[in-house]
C-alpha positions in Angstrom: -78.9 38.0 69.8 -76.2 38.9 67.4 -73.1 37.0 67.6 -70.0 38.9 68.7 -66.8 39.1 66.7 -65.0 37.6 69.7 -67.5 34.8 70.1 -65.9 31.3 70.3 -67.4 30.2 66.9 -65.9 33.2 65.2 -62.5 32.7 66.8 -62.7 29.0 65.9 -63.4 29.9 62.2 -60.6 32.5 62.1 -58.2 29.9 63.6 -59.1 27.2 61.0 -58.6 29.7 58.1 -55.2 30.7 59.7 -54.2 27.1 59.9 -55.0 26.4 56.3 -53.2 29.5 55.2 -50.2 28.6 57.3 -50.2 25.0 56.0 -50.4 26.2 52.5 -47.5 28.6 53.0 -45.5 25.9 54.8 -46.1 23.5 51.8 -45.2 26.2 49.3 -42.0 27.0 51.2 -41.0 23.4 51.5 -41.5 22.8 47.7 -39.7 26.0 46.9 -36.8 24.9 49.3 -36.8 21.4 47.9 -36.7 22.8 44.3 -33.8 25.0 45.3 -32.1 22.1 46.9 -32.5 20.0 43.7 -31.3 22.8 41.6 -28.3 23.3 43.8 -27.5 19.6 44.0 -26.6 18.1 40.4 -26.2 14.7 41.9 -29.9 14.0 41.1 -29.2 14.3 37.3 -26.8 12.0 35.4 -25.4 12.3 32.0 -23.5 10.2 29.4 -21.0 11.8 27.0 -18.4 10.7 24.6 -15.6 13.1 23.3 -12.6 12.7 21.1 -9.7 14.9 21.2 -11.7 18.1 21.6 -10.8 21.7 22.6 -12.1 23.5 25.6 -14.6 25.5 23.4 -15.9 22.2 21.8 -16.2 20.7 25.2 -18.2 23.7 26.7 -20.5 23.7 23.6 -21.4 20.1 23.8 -21.9 20.2 27.6 -24.2 23.2 27.4 -26.3 21.4 24.7 -26.5 18.3 26.8 -26.9 19.5 30.3 -28.5 22.9 30.1 -25.8 24.5 32.1 -24.0 27.7 30.9 -20.2 28.1 31.3 -18.5 31.3 32.1 -14.7 31.7 31.9 -12.0 34.2 30.7 -9.3 34.0 28.2 -6.7 33.0 30.7 -8.4 29.6 31.1 -6.7 27.2 28.8 -6.2 23.4 28.5 -2.9 21.8 29.0 -4.0 19.0 26.5 -7.1 18.2 24.5 -10.1 16.3 26.1 -10.9 12.8 25.3 -13.8 11.3 27.4 -16.2 8.4 27.3 -18.4 8.2 30.4 -21.9 6.9 31.3 -24.4 8.0 34.0 -22.2 10.5 35.9 -23.3 13.8 37.5 -22.0 17.1 36.2 -19.8 17.4 39.2 -18.2 14.0 38.5 -17.8 14.9 34.7 -16.0 18.1 35.5 -13.7 16.5 38.2 -12.8 13.8 35.7 -12.1 16.3 32.9 -10.1 18.9 34.8 -8.4 16.5 37.2 -5.0 16.9 35.6 -5.8 20.3 33.9 -4.9 23.9 35.2 -8.5 24.6 35.4 -10.8 24.8 38.6 -14.6 25.1 38.6 -17.6 26.2 40.6 -21.2 25.5 40.1 -23.6 28.3 41.0 -27.2 27.6 40.1 -27.4 26.8 36.4 -23.9 28.5 35.8 -20.5 26.9 35.9 -17.6 29.2 36.6 -14.2 28.1 35.2 -11.0 29.7 36.6 -7.3 29.2 36.2 -5.4 27.3 38.9 -1.9 25.9 39.3 -1.2 22.8 37.3 -1.9 19.8 39.6 1.2 18.0 40.5 1.3 14.3 40.1 1.8 12.6 43.6 2.6 9.3 42.1 6.3 8.7 41.2 6.3 5.2 40.3 5.4 4.0 36.7 4.8 0.7 35.3 4.5 -0.8 31.9 1.7 -2.6 30.2 2.5 -4.7 27.1 1.1 -7.5 25.1 -0.5 -8.6 21.8 -3.8 -7.5 20.4 -5.3 -10.4 18.4 -8.6 -11.5 16.6 -10.8 -13.0 19.2 -11.9 -15.9 16.9 -8.5 -16.7 15.1 -5.7 -15.3 17.3 -4.5 -13.4 14.2 -2.4 -10.5 15.4 -4.0 -7.1 14.5 -1.6 -4.5 13.1 -2.1 -0.8 14.0 -4.8 -1.5 16.7 -5.3 1.5 19.0 -4.7 1.4 22.7 -5.8 4.3 24.9 -5.6 5.1 28.7 -8.6 7.3 29.2 -7.4 8.6 32.6 -4.1 9.9 31.4 -5.2 10.4 27.9 -2.3 8.8 26.3 -2.2 6.0 23.8 -0.3 3.9 21.4 -0.8 1.4 18.5 0.4 -2.1 17.9 3.4 -2.7 15.7 3.5 -4.8 12.4 3.4 -7.9 14.7 0.5 -6.9 16.8 2.7 -6.0 19.8 2.0 -2.9 22.0 3.7 -1.3 25.0 2.5 1.6 27.3 4.0 3.1 30.4 1.7 4.7 32.8 1.8 6.0 36.4 0.7 3.8 39.3 -3.0 3.8 40.1 -6.2 2.9 38.6 -6.1 2.3 34.8 -8.8 2.3 32.2 -7.7 0.9 28.9 -9.6 0.8 25.6 -8.7 -1.3 22.6 -10.1 -0.6 19.2 -9.6 -1.7 15.6 -11.6 -1.0 12.4 -14.3 -3.6 12.0 -14.0 -4.8 15.6 -15.8 -4.1 18.8 -14.0 -1.8 21.3 -12.9 -3.6 24.5 -12.4 -1.9 27.9 -10.2 -3.1 30.7 -10.0 -1.5 34.1 -7.6 -2.5 36.9 -5.2 -1.1 39.5 -1.6 -0.8 38.0 0.9 -1.5 40.7 3.4 -3.6 38.7 4.6 -4.3 35.1 1.7 -6.2 33.5 1.4 -8.4 30.5 -2.1 -7.9 29.0 -3.1 -9.8 25.8 -6.3 -8.6 24.3 -8.7 -10.4 21.9 -11.2 -8.3 20.0 -14.3 -9.6 18.4 -15.4 -8.6 14.9 -18.3 -6.3 14.4 -20.3 -6.7 11.2 -21.4 -3.1 11.5 -18.5 -1.1 10.4 -18.2 1.2 13.4 -16.2 4.3 13.8 -12.7 3.8 15.4 -11.5 6.7 17.3 -7.9 7.3 16.6 -6.2 8.6 19.8 -2.5 7.8 18.9 -0.2 9.4 16.5 1.9 6.4 16.8 0.1 4.6 13.9 2.2 3.9 10.8 -0.2 5.6 8.4 -3.2 7.6 7.9 -4.2 11.2 8.7 -3.6 10.9 12.5 -0.1 9.5 12.0 3.0 11.7 11.9 3.9 10.4 8.5 2.5 12.0 5.5 1.7 10.3 2.1 1.2 7.1 4.0 -2.0 5.0 3.3 -3.3 1.9 5.0 -5.4 0.0 2.5 -8.0 -2.2 4.2 -8.4 -5.6 2.8 -12.1 -5.2 2.8 -11.7 -2.3 0.3 -9.3 -4.2 -1.9 -11.6 -7.2 -2.1 -14.6 -5.0 -3.1 -12.7 -2.9 -5.8 -13.6 -4.5 -9.2 -10.7 -5.4 -11.5 -10.1 -7.3 -14.7 -11.7 -10.7 -15.0 -13.0 -10.3 -11.4 -9.5 -10.8 -9.9 -9.1 -8.8 -6.7 -5.7 -7.1 -7.0 -3.7 -5.3 -4.5 -1.6 -3.2 -6.9 -4.7 -2.3 -9.0 -6.2 -0.8 -5.8 -3.0 1.1 -5.0 -3.2 2.7 -8.5 -6.4 4.4 -7.4 -4.5 6.3 -4.7 -3.6 9.9 -5.4 0.0 10.3 -6.9 0.0 6.7 -8.1 -0.7 5.6 -11.7 -0.3 2.7 -14.0 2.4 3.0 -16.7 0.2 1.1 -19.3 -3.6 1.3 -19.3 -5.0 -1.7 -17.4 -1.7 -3.2 -16.3 -0.3 -3.3 -12.7 3.0 -1.4 -13.0 3.3 1.4 -10.4 4.6 4.8 -11.3 4.6 7.0 -8.2 5.3 10.8 -8.2 7.3 10.8 -11.4 9.3 7.7 -10.7 9.8 4.5 -12.8 8.6 1.0 -12.0 11.9 -0.1 -10.6 11.9 2.7 -8.0 9.2 1.0 -5.9 10.3 -1.3 -3.0 7.7 -4.0 -2.9 7.9 -6.1 0.3 6.3 -9.3 1.2 6.6 -9.8 4.9 9.6 -7.5 4.8 11.4 -9.4 1.8 11.9 -7.5 -1.5 10.0 -8.8 -4.5 11.7 -8.2 -7.8 8.9 -9.1 -10.2 5.4 -8.6 -8.8 3.5 -9.2 -12.0 1.8 -12.0 -13.8 0.8 -12.0 -17.5 2.9 -9.1 -18.5 1.4 -7.0 -15.7 -2.3 -7.7 -16.0 -2.3 -9.3 -12.6 0.0 -9.0 -9.4 1.5 -12.0 -7.6 -0.4 -11.2 -4.3 -3.2 -13.6 -3.5 -5.7 -11.4 -1.5 -6.8 -14.4 0.7 -3.3 -14.7 2.0 -2.8 -11.0 2.9 -3.5 -9.3 6.1 -2.5 -5.7 5.6 -1.1 -3.4 2.9 0.5 0.0 3.6 1.8 2.4 0.9 4.5 5.1 1.7 5.1 7.6 -1.1 6.1 10.8 0.8 7.8 10.7 4.2 9.7 7.3 4.2 10.4 5.9 7.7 14.1 5.5 8.3 13.8 1.8 8.4 13.2 1.6 4.7 15.7 2.2 2.0 16.9 1.1 -1.4 14.3 2.8 -3.7 13.4 6.4 -4.6 9.6 6.5 -5.2 7.5 4.3 -2.9 7.3 1.5 -0.3 4.5 -1.1 -0.7 4.6 -3.2 2.5 2.5 -6.4 2.3 1.9 -8.5 5.4 0.5 -12.0 5.2 -1.9 -14.0 7.5 -0.2 -15.9 10.4 -2.9 -18.6 10.6 -5.8 -19.3 12.9 -4.8 -20.8 16.2 -8.3 -21.7 17.2 -10.2 -23.4 14.4 -9.9 -24.6 10.8 -11.5 -22.5 8.1 -10.9 -21.5 4.5 -12.2 -20.4 1.2 -12.6 -21.8 -2.3 -12.9 -19.5 -5.4 -13.6 -20.5 -9.1 -13.4 -17.6 -11.4 -13.3 -16.8 -15.1 -9.6 -17.2 -15.3 -8.3 -18.6 -12.0 -9.0 -21.1 -9.2 -8.1 -20.2 -5.6 -8.0 -22.1 -2.3 -7.1 -20.8 1.1 -6.8 -23.0 4.3 -5.7 -22.1 7.8 -6.0 -23.4 11.3 -4.2 -24.8 14.3 -1.5 -27.4 14.2 -1.3 -27.3 18.0 -4.2 -25.2 19.4 -3.2 -21.9 20.9 0.4 -22.8 20.1 1.1 -23.4 16.4 -0.8 -22.5 13.4 -0.6 -22.6 9.6 -1.8 -20.6 6.6 -1.8 -22.0 3.1 -3.0 -20.2 -0.2 -2.8 -21.2 -3.8 -3.9 -19.6 -7.0 -3.6 -20.9 -10.6 -5.2 -20.4 -14.0 -7.5 -23.0 -15.5 -5.0 -23.8 -18.2 -2.4 -25.0 -15.8 -4.4 -28.4 -15.7 -4.2 -28.6 -19.5 -1.0 -29.8 -21.0 -2.2 -29.0 -24.5 -4.5 -26.1 -24.0 -4.5 -24.8 -27.5 -3.6 -26.7 -30.7 -4.2 -26.6 -34.4 -2.5 -27.9 -37.5 0.6 -29.1 -35.6 0.8 -25.9 -33.4 0.5 -26.4 -29.7 0.8 -23.8 -27.1 -0.2 -22.9 -23.5 0.2 -20.3 -20.9 -0.5 -20.4 -17.1 0.6 -18.9 -13.9 0.3 -19.9 -10.2 1.1 -18.7 -6.7 1.7 -20.6 -3.6 1.9 -19.0 -0.1 2.6 -21.0 3.0 3.2 -19.9 6.7 3.8 -21.5 10.0 3.5 -19.6 13.2 4.6 -21.0 16.5 4.2 -19.4 19.9 6.8 -20.4 22.5 5.4 -18.2 25.1 4.3 -14.5 25.5 7.8 -13.4 24.8 8.9 -15.5 21.9 7.3 -16.3 18.5 8.6 -17.9 15.4 7.4 -17.6 11.8 8.4 -19.7 8.8 7.1 -18.5 5.4 7.3 -19.6 1.8 6.3 -18.0 -1.4 6.7 -19.4 -4.9 5.1 -18.0 -8.1 5.6 -18.8 -11.7 4.6 -17.9 -15.2 4.9 -20.5 -17.9 4.5 -20.2 -21.7 5.4 -22.9 -24.3 4.9 -23.2 -28.1 5.5 -26.5 -29.9 5.4 -27.0 -33.7 5.8 -30.2 -35.6 5.5 -30.9 -39.3 6.1 -34.1 -41.1 7.0 -34.6 -44.8 5.8 -38.0 -45.8 6.6 -40.9 -43.4 10.3 -40.4 -42.7 11.0 -36.7 -42.7 10.0 -34.3 -39.9 10.7 -30.9 -38.4 10.1 -30.1 -34.8 10.4 -26.9 -32.8 9.9 -26.5 -29.0 10.0 -23.2 -27.2 9.4 -22.4 -23.5 9.6 -19.4 -21.3 9.3 -19.5 -17.5 9.8 -16.7 -14.9 9.0 -16.2 -11.3 9.9 -15.6 -7.6 10.9 -17.8 -4.8 11.0 -16.5 -1.2 11.9 -18.5 2.0 12.2 -16.6 5.3 12.4 -17.4 9.0 11.4 -14.6 11.4 11.7 -14.5 15.2 10.0 -12.2 17.5 11.3 -11.7 21.0 10.2 -9.3 23.9 13.4 -8.5 25.7 11.7 -6.3 28.2 8.2 -4.8 28.3 9.6 -1.7 26.6 11.9 -3.5 24.1 10.6 -5.7 21.2 12.7 -7.3 18.5 12.2 -8.9 15.2 14.9 -10.9 13.4 14.6 -12.1 9.9 16.8 -14.4 7.7 15.6 -14.8 4.2 16.5 -16.1 0.7 14.9 -14.4 -2.3 15.3 -15.3 -6.0 13.9 -14.2 -9.3 14.8 -15.9 -12.4 13.8 -16.2 -16.0 14.6 -19.1 -18.4 14.0 -19.2 -22.1 14.5 -22.5 -23.8 14.4 -23.5 -27.4 15.0 -26.6 -29.4 14.9 -27.0 -33.2 15.2 -30.6 -34.7 15.3 -31.8 -38.2 15.3 -35.5 -39.2 15.4 -36.9 -42.7 15.7 -40.7 -43.5 16.5 -41.3 -47.2 17.1 -45.0 -47.1 18.5 -47.5 -44.6 21.9 -46.3 -45.1 21.3 -42.6 -45.9 20.0 -40.2 -43.2 20.4 -36.7 -41.9 19.9 -35.4 -38.3 20.3 -31.9 -37.0 19.4 -30.5 -33.6 20.0 -27.0 -32.0 19.4 -26.3 -28.4 19.6 -23.0 -26.7 19.0 -21.6 -23.3 18.9 -18.0 -22.0 18.8 -17.2 -18.3 18.7 -14.0 -16.2 17.8 -13.2 -12.6 18.8 -11.9 -9.2 19.3 -13.8 -6.0 19.5 -12.3 -2.5 20.6 -13.6 1.0 19.7 -11.3 3.7 19.7 -10.8 7.5 17.9 -8.1 9.3 17.1 -7.3 12.9 14.7 -4.5 14.1 14.1 -3.1 17.5 11.0 -1.3 18.9 11.7 0.7 22.1 9.1 2.7 24.0 10.7 4.3 27.0 7.7 6.6 27.7 4.5 6.9 25.8 5.5 10.1 24.1 8.5 8.4 22.5 8.5 5.4 20.2 12.0 4.6 19.0 12.8 2.1 16.2 16.4 1.0 15.2 18.0 -1.8 13.4 20.6 -3.2 10.9 20.3 -5.1 7.7 22.8 -6.9 5.3 22.0 -8.2 1.8 24.2 -10.2 -0.5 23.1 -9.7 -4.0 24.0 -12.0 -6.9 23.0 -10.6 -10.3 22.9 -12.7 -13.4 21.9 -10.2 -16.1 22.1 -12.9 -18.8 23.5 -16.3 -19.5 23.5 -17.8 -23.0 24.3 -21.4 -23.8 23.6 -23.3 -27.0 24.4 -26.7 -28.3 24.5 -27.8 -32.0 24.6 -31.4 -33.1 24.6 -32.6 -36.7 24.8 -36.2 -38.0 24.9 -37.5 -41.5 24.5 -41.2 -42.3 25.1 -42.0 -38.7 28.4 -40.1 -38.5 28.6 -37.1 -36.1 29.7 -34.1 -38.2 29.7 -31.6 -35.2 28.7 -31.6 -31.6 29.6 -28.3 -30.2 28.6 -26.2 -27.0 28.7 -22.5 -27.1 28.7 -20.0 -24.3 28.1 -16.2 -24.5 31.1 -14.0 -23.4 28.6 -12.2 -21.1 28.2 -15.3 -18.9 29.2 -13.7 -15.7 27.8 -13.0 -12.3 27.8 -9.6 -10.6 27.9 -9.4 -6.9 27.0 -6.7 -4.5 27.2 -6.2 -0.7 24.5 -3.9 0.8 24.7 -3.0 4.4 22.4 -0.4 6.3 21.7 0.9 9.8 18.8 3.1 10.8 17.2 4.8 13.8 14.1 6.9 14.1 12.0 8.3 16.8 8.3 9.2 16.7 7.8 11.7 19.6 5.4 14.4 20.8 6.3 18.0 21.5 3.4 19.3 23.7 -0.2 18.3 23.0 -0.5 19.6 19.4 2.9 18.7 17.7 4.3 15.3 16.9 7.6 14.7 15.0 9.3 11.7 13.4 13.0 12.2 12.9 15.5 9.5 11.7 18.3 8.6 9.6 19.2 5.7 7.2 22.9 5.0 6.6 23.7 2.5 3.8 26.9 1.1 2.2 27.0 -0.7 -1.1 30.1 -2.5 -2.4 30.4 -3.6 -6.0 33.4 -4.3 -8.4 35.7 -3.2 -5.6 34.2 0.2 -5.1 32.1 1.4 -2.1 29.3 3.9 -2.2 28.3 5.4 1.0 25.0 7.3 1.8 23.5 9.2 4.8 19.8 9.7 4.3 18.0 11.9 6.7 14.2 11.7 7.1 11.9 14.2 8.9 8.1 14.5 9.4 6.2 17.0 11.5 2.5 17.0 12.3 0.7 20.0 13.9 -2.9 19.7 15.0 -5.2 22.9 15.0 -8.6 23.1 16.6 -11.9 21.7 14.9 -10.2 18.8 13.1 -7.7 20.7 11.0 -4.0 19.7 10.9 -1.0 20.2 8.7 2.1 18.1 8.0 5.5 18.7 6.5 8.2 16.2 5.5 11.7 15.8 3.9 13.0 12.4 2.8 16.3 11.5 1.1 16.7 8.2 -0.7 19.2 6.3 -2.5 19.0 3.3 -5.0 21.6 0.9 -6.0 19.9 -1.3 -8.5 18.4 -0.6 -11.9 16.0 -2.4 -14.3 16.7 -2.4 -17.9 13.6 -2.5 -20.0 12.6 -1.2 -23.6 8.9 -1.9 -23.5 6.0 -0.3 -21.5 4.8 -3.8 -20.4 6.3 -5.9 -17.6 8.2 -8.3 -19.7 10.1 -11.3 -18.2 13.2 -10.3 -20.3 13.5 -7.1 -18.3 17.0 -7.2 -16.7 18.1 -6.3 -13.1 21.6 -4.8 -12.8 23.5 -3.3 -10.1 25.4 0.1 -10.0 29.0 -0.3 -11.3 32.2 1.7 -11.1 30.8 4.0 -13.8 27.2 4.1 -13.0 26.5 5.9 -9.7 23.5 5.4 -7.3 20.4 7.2 -8.1 19.4 9.7 -5.3 16.4 11.7 -4.6 15.3 14.5 -2.2 11.6 14.9 -1.7 9.9 17.9 -0.1 6.2 17.7 0.9 3.5 19.8 2.6 0.0 18.9 3.4 -3.3 20.0 5.0 -6.0 17.7 6.4 -9.4 17.9 7.8 -11.4 15.4 9.9 -14.1 17.7 11.4 -17.0 15.8 9.7 -17.8 12.5 11.2 -16.9 9.6 8.9 -15.0 11.9 6.4 -11.4 12.6 5.7 -10.0 15.3 3.4 -6.4 15.8 2.5 -4.5 17.9 0.1 -0.7 17.4 -0.4 1.9 19.1 -2.5 5.3 17.6 -3.2 8.5 18.5 -5.1 11.1 15.8 -5.8 14.6 16.1 -7.3 16.4 13.1 -8.6 20.1 12.6 -9.6 21.8 10.0 -11.7 18.6 8.7 -13.3 19.1 6.6 -16.3 17.8 7.2 -19.9 18.5 5.0 -22.9 20.3 6.5 -25.7 18.7 7.1 -29.0 17.9 3.9 -30.9 19.1 1.6 -28.1 17.2 -1.5 -27.1 17.7 -3.8 -24.1 15.3 -6.4 -25.2 16.9 -9.4 -23.6 20.5 -8.2 -23.7 22.6 -6.5 -21.1 26.0 -6.7 -23.2 27.8 -3.4 -22.6 24.7 -1.8 -21.1 26.7 0.8 -19.4 27.7 2.3 -22.8 24.1 2.5 -23.9 22.7 4.6 -21.1 23.1 8.2 -19.9 22.9 9.6 -16.3 21.0 12.8 -15.9 18.6 14.7 -13.6 15.0 14.4 -13.0 12.3 16.4 -11.2 8.6 15.9 -10.4 6.1 18.0 -8.7 2.5 17.9 -8.1 -0.7 18.5 -5.9 -2.8 15.6 -4.7 -6.3 15.9 -3.3 -8.3 13.1 -1.7 -11.8 12.9 0.0 -12.7 9.7 1.6 -15.8 8.4 3.3 -14.9 5.8 6.0 -18.0 4.7 7.7 -21.6 3.9 6.7 -23.2 1.8 4.0 -21.6 3.8 1.4 -17.8 4.1 1.5 -15.0 5.1 -1.0 -12.9 8.0 -2.1 -12.4 10.6 -4.9 -8.8 11.4 -5.7 -7.3 14.0 -8.0 -3.6 14.5 -9.0 -2.1 17.5 -10.9 1.6 16.5 -11.7 4.5 17.2 -13.9 7.6 15.1 -14.4 10.7 15.7 -16.7 14.3 14.7 -17.3 17.4 16.5 -18.4 20.9 15.4 -19.5 23.0 18.5 -19.6 25.9 16.9 -21.5 23.7 17.2 -24.7 23.6 13.4 -25.3 19.9 13.3 -25.2 17.5 15.9 -26.4 20.4 18.5 -26.9 20.6 18.9 -23.1 17.1 20.5 -22.9 14.4 19.2 -20.5 11.9 16.8 -21.9 8.8 15.3 -20.3 9.1 11.8 -18.7 7.4 9.1 -20.7 4.8 8.7 -18.0 4.2 12.4 -17.5 0.5 12.7 -17.1 -0.8 16.1 -16.2 -4.2 15.0 -14.7 -5.3 11.8 -12.9 -8.7 11.2 -11.3 -10.0 8.2 -9.6 -13.4 7.5 -8.0 -13.9 4.4 -6.1 -17.4 3.6 -4.4 -18.7 0.7 -2.4 -22.3 0.4 -1.2 -23.9 -2.3 0.9 -27.5 -2.7 0.2 -28.1 -5.5 2.7 -26.2 -8.5 4.1 -26.9 -10.2 0.8 -26.0 -7.7 -1.8 -23.3 -5.2 -2.1 -21.8 -3.3 -5.1 -18.4 -1.8 -6.0 -17.4 0.6 -8.8 -14.3 2.5 -9.8 -13.9 5.2 -12.6 -10.4 6.2 -13.7 -9.3 9.1 -15.9 -5.7 9.8 -17.0 -4.5 12.3 -19.4 -2.2 10.9 -22.0 1.5 10.1 -21.5 4.3 10.8 -24.0 6.0 8.8 -26.7 8.7 9.5 -29.2 7.5 9.4 -32.8 9.1 10.8 -36.1 7.5 14.0 -37.2 8.6 13.9 -40.7 11.2 12.5 -43.1 14.4 13.9 -44.3 17.2 13.0 -46.8 20.7 12.1 -45.9 23.6 12.3 -48.3 26.0 9.4 -47.4 29.9 9.6 -48.0 29.6 7.3 -50.9 27.2 9.7 -52.6 24.0 7.7 -52.1 20.8 9.2 -50.7 18.8 7.8 -47.9 15.5 8.8 -46.6 15.1 8.6 -42.9 12.8 9.7 -40.1 13.4 13.1 -38.4 12.7 13.4 -34.6 13.0 16.8 -33.2 13.0 16.0 -29.5 12.5 13.1 -27.0 8.9 12.2 -26.0 7.5 14.7 -28.6 4.0 13.2 -28.9 1.3 13.5 -26.2 -1.0 10.4 -26.2 -4.8 10.8 -25.9 -6.5 10.5 -22.5 -7.8 7.2 -21.2 -10.7 6.4 -19.0 -12.8 3.4 -18.0 -15.5 2.2 -15.6 -15.3 -1.0 -13.6 -18.4 -2.6 -11.9 -18.7 -5.5 -9.6 -21.7 -6.9 -7.7 -21.6 -9.5 -5.0 -24.6 -11.7 -4.1 -23.9 -13.3 -0.6 -25.8 -16.1 1.1 -25.1 -17.7 4.4 -25.2 -21.5 4.3 -25.2 -24.1 7.1 -21.3 -24.3 7.1 -20.2 -20.9 5.6 -20.9 -18.1 3.2 -21.5 -18.4 -0.5 -20.8 -15.4 -2.8 -21.4 -14.9 -6.5 -19.5 -12.0 -8.1 -20.4 -10.6 -11.5 -18.0 -7.9 -12.8 -17.8 -5.8 -15.8 -14.3 -4.4 -16.6 -14.2 -1.3 -18.8 -18.0 -1.3 -18.8 -18.6 1.2 -21.6 -15.8 -0.4 -23.8 -13.4 2.6 -24.0 -10.7 1.8 -26.5 -7.8 3.0 -24.5 -4.4 2.7 -26.1 -2.2 -0.1 -24.6 0.4 0.3 -27.2 1.0 3.1 -29.8 3.1 3.2 -32.9 3.7 5.4 -36.0 2.9 4.3 -39.6 3.9 6.3 -42.6 1.9 6.4 -45.8 3.7 7.7 -48.9 2.1 9.4 -51.9 3.0 10.8 -55.4 5.2 8.3 -56.9 7.9 9.9 -59.2 10.2 8.2 -61.8 13.4 9.7 -63.0 16.8 8.7 -64.6 19.9 8.4 -62.6 23.4 9.1 -63.8 23.6 5.7 -65.5 20.6 6.2 -67.4 18.5 3.8 -65.3 15.0 4.7 -64.2 14.2 4.8 -60.5 11.4 6.2 -58.3 10.3 7.4 -55.1 7.6 9.2 -53.0 7.9 13.0 -52.6 5.3 13.3 -49.9 4.3 11.2 -47.0 2.1 11.4 -43.9 2.5 9.9 -40.4 -0.5 8.0 -39.0 -0.7 7.1 -35.2 -1.9 3.6 -34.7 -3.0 2.2 -31.3 -3.6 -1.3 -30.0 -6.1 -1.9 -27.3 -5.6 -5.2 -25.4 -8.4 -4.7 -22.7 -11.8 -3.8 -24.0 -15.0 -4.6 -22.2 -14.5 -7.9 -20.2 -17.3 -9.6 -18.3 -16.5 -12.2 -15.6 -18.2 -14.4 -13.0 -16.6 -15.6 -9.8 -17.9 -18.2 -7.2 -16.5 -18.1 -3.7 -17.3 -20.4 -0.8 -16.0 -19.5 2.7 -16.2 -22.3 5.3 
C-alpha cells in the first residue's frame, strides 16, 4: 500500500526539515545581528595614536588610515586650537571625546561613518586654577636641564624650563596629565588630581637612542618653535663631535658654522656676525661678559667643553634682557655639578691636557664642578732653547663652581674662572768670562671672573635670579735688558733697563632678573643691571739704572703721560613678554632702557624689541622681528688676528655710542619628521661705527685715539638658508649665506665719502657639518667650509710727489679703501672616535685631520712691489743718480694652518 502524503512518517520528515531550516535561519539571523551589533559598537576595537600640533584635516586623515572609519563634515566645522594627543588602547568613541572635549565640534558615529558638526564652544565649569612649579633635572646627576619641555595633554598647553631649570604652569582644577621631555632623555609622564598649588620636581633619565622630542611650547628661548628668530641652541653633543684644529673641541668654531656667522681670519675663532665686527658680540659666561674669548691669537677659545652645559646664539631678534652689543649674543652656561655621585674625565691631546671632576660635597644638597685645561708646554720652563735663546708659550683655563640647595625655593651658586696666555723670550750672551748681555721679555694676558648667584622662588609664579660679579681682563708686557762689563777690580760698567706696559678692563656688576608667569599664555621677564667699568687702555712705566765703577750715574723712573684710568657707569632696566594671540600666533615684545655715564656726560637709549611667530598648517610658519641695539665700548685693533695688544676703550664726550636697527623676516618648515628647514633675510643699519683713518695704527697705543678714528654709517643685508637633520644615526646641517656689508663716511674723510665694502664683506659662505654613528664603538664627524674672499687695502700703482723743497718722492697710490678682493678659502675637517666601555667608564680615541686636503688658505696677505728697468741720469749738480721707471705689485699670502693631524685620548669615569 502506498504511503500517503499525510502519513505520520512523511509529516515527521517534513517537520525535521523545517526545524533544520528554522535553526539555520535563526543562526544566520543571530550571526547577522551580532555582526551588526559589533559594527555598531566600537568599544570592541581599541587604537593607539600619537599626534603633535596637527590640524583637523591632518587628524582626520590619520584616523581614517588607522581605524578604517570615514569622516564627513562641512566647512563650518573648525578647530579652536590644534590637536596634540598621545593615547594607547582607547576606543574610537573615547578618542573622539578626548579630542573634541574642549572644541566647538560634536560627533556622531553611524556604521563606519563619523559625522562631525559644529556646536557651541564648551564652557569651562571649573573656575579655580592652581599652579604647578619645580625643577627638571638629570636623573643621575641632578644637573638642571635648560629648555626642557613641559606639557599638559588635557589642556594642550605647555612651557619650558628657564636657564636655571625652573618651570611654572597654571592649570584649571581637575585631573592633570603632564609630560616632561628633553633631547637625549626619556619622556616622563605624571598624572594626578590638581586641587592645590603643587611643587613637582622631575628627574629625567638619559636615553642613548637620540629620540625625537616633541616641541609643544613656544616659550623656548631658541629654535624654530620659539617666538624669537635667528636664535640657535647648539647641543654640546654636536660641539663635541665637530672636528677642529688639533682635535680641540671648540664652541666658537662650531658657532662659525651657523648661517650668518663667519671667522674673520681663516681658521681662527673671531666672530663676525651679519656684517659686524668682533667687538660687537656679547659673549657671556654664566651671564658675565667675557672681553677676550681667545687663546693663541684666536686659534682656540677659552671655553673648556667639559665644563659647559648649554650654548645659545642670538643674532636676529635679541631678547630685551640683553644689551650692550650690536651683532650677536653668545650665552654660555656651565655645569652646576653632580649631587649624586662622583665622576669625571681625563683627556690627553696633541696640544693640551684636560681634566674634569664633579660630584657631591653634601649629597642632594651641595655639589661642585671643577675643570682645567693647559698645554703640555706649561710644565716645561725651558720648552725651546738654542744658542742662548730660550722661549716658551702656554695657556691654561680653570673653571670651578659650587652649587648649594637650601631648599626647593632657594639655591646659591659660586663660580670662578681664570684663564691665561703666557709667552716669554730670554736671551743671554757672554763675552769672555766677565762681560755679558742679557735680555728677558714676557707677555701675559687673560681673564678672571668671580660670581655669586642666588636663585629664589618668591611664589610658584615668580622666580628670581640675582648675580654679583667681578670681571677683569688684563695684558702685561714686561721687558728687561741688562749689560754688565768688568774690566778690572776697580773698573766696571753696569746698565739695566726695565719696562712694563699694561692694559685692560675691570667690571663690578650687579644684576637681578625675574621670571613671572601669571597664566600659561604669558611669560614675562623683567630686571635691572648696573656695571661699573674701569678702563685702563695703557699704562707705561720704565726704569733705567746705570753704574760706572760702582758709582750710580742714573737711577730714573719714567711714566707715560697716558697713564690714566677711564671710568664708566652703565645702568639698564628691561621688560619683555612672550605671549600667545590665539592658537597660531605668538609674540615677544620688550624694551631695553640703558644709561651710560662717562667723562661727565650721559648717554640715554630706549631700545624696543619685537618678534612675531605665525604658524600655518602642515609644518609651515613665518617669523618677523625688529631689534634696536646700542653699544658703549670699542675695541681698537690694527690686525686681523686677536692680539693681546688690542685695547678696550669706552665712548667719550666726542665719540658717541654705536647704534643699530635690524629688520628680519623668515620662513620655516618642519613637516618632514626629523628635518628642519629655514630661510631668513635681514637688513641692518648701523650708526656711529668707527673706522681708522688712513695710515693709522693702534698697535699697542691708545694715545689720542679719538683723533685717529672717524664715525660713519654701516649697513649689512643678506639671506640665510639652513637645512638640518636632527634625529637618526646621521645628523648635521647645511648652511648657506648670501650677504653684503659696507661702510660710508659722508664727511669725505675716508674713501671720499663713497661707500666701500667692509673688510670682512664676504658674498658667499657655505658650511656643511655631518655626524654619523656607525655603532656604539665608532662614530665620525666632518665639516666642510667655503668662504668667498674678504677685502684688503693694497696700493694699485706708484706715483711721484713733488715736495715743497723741490725733491721728488715716489709713493704708493691707493684709489679707494678695501680695493682688493681676496681669493676664496675652503677646507675639510674630519674626526673619528673609537669608543670602548671599560669596567669603570668609557675610553675614547679621537683621530682628527684638520684641513684634510691641505688647502693653502690665506691667513695674512700683503703686497710686495718689484721694480724693473733701472735708468741713470744726471741731476742739476752733475751727479749721476738712478731709478726704476716700471714696477709691478705682487700679492703675497701667508698660510698658518695647513693640514694638521692630531690624536686625543679621553677616559670618562
